[in-house]
N, C-alpha and C positions, 0 to 999 in steps of 0.2 A: 210126569204130567202134572200140570198146575191144577190146583183145586179151583172149581168154578165158584165165583163170589156171588152171594145172593144180591138180588136187586134191592136197593135201599127204598124205603117207603118215602114218597114224596107227597103224600096226601095228608092233610091235617086231621088229627083225631077229633071227632065231634061227639063222642059219647057223653053220658051223663056226668062222669067225673072229669071231663075235659076242662082245662083252664079257660076262664072267660076271655073273650077277645078285648084286648086293650084298645082304647080309643087312640086315634092318630092325633099328634100334637102338631099344631101349626104355630110356629114362632114368628111374631111380627116385632119389628122395631120401629119406633117413631123417633124422628129426629128433625129438628129445625135446621134446614141447610139453605145456604144462599144459592143463587141460580147456578153458578159454576160448580159448586159442590154437588148439587142434585144432578146436574148433567154428567159429571164425572161418575157418580154412583150408578147412573143408568147405562152409561156407555163405556165403562172402563175395559170390558172384555174386548172391544173392538179398538178403542182409542189407544190403549197401551201398546199393542203390537205395531200399530200404524206409526205411533210416536217413535218407538225404537227403530223401526225400519227408516223413518225419515232422518233420525239422527245418524244412523250408519251411513246413509247415502250422503248426508252433508259432510261428514268426516272424510269419506272417500273423495268427494269432490274437492275438498280443501287440500287433501294430500296430493291429488293429481295436479292441482294448480301450483302448489309449492314445488313439486318435482319439475314441472315444466319451467317455472321461474328460475329454479336453480340450474337446469340444463341450458337454458338460453343465456345465462350469465348476467342477468339484470338484477 
């Protein structure tokens, strides 16, 4: 029979000798960007996958066009 494990404590200790709460740090970065760079910085999470998908579709369309051109013999 396996030994029963004790439940782990998930509550922070707040006694007299507890460590002080550390302040949270918010990091900011300031940069002078042109309009396109600022747009890219704000929208790259959406724009990158859309751009990749668009490139894949364009390559597939080009390959299909070339296959049809070769098959027709012109």
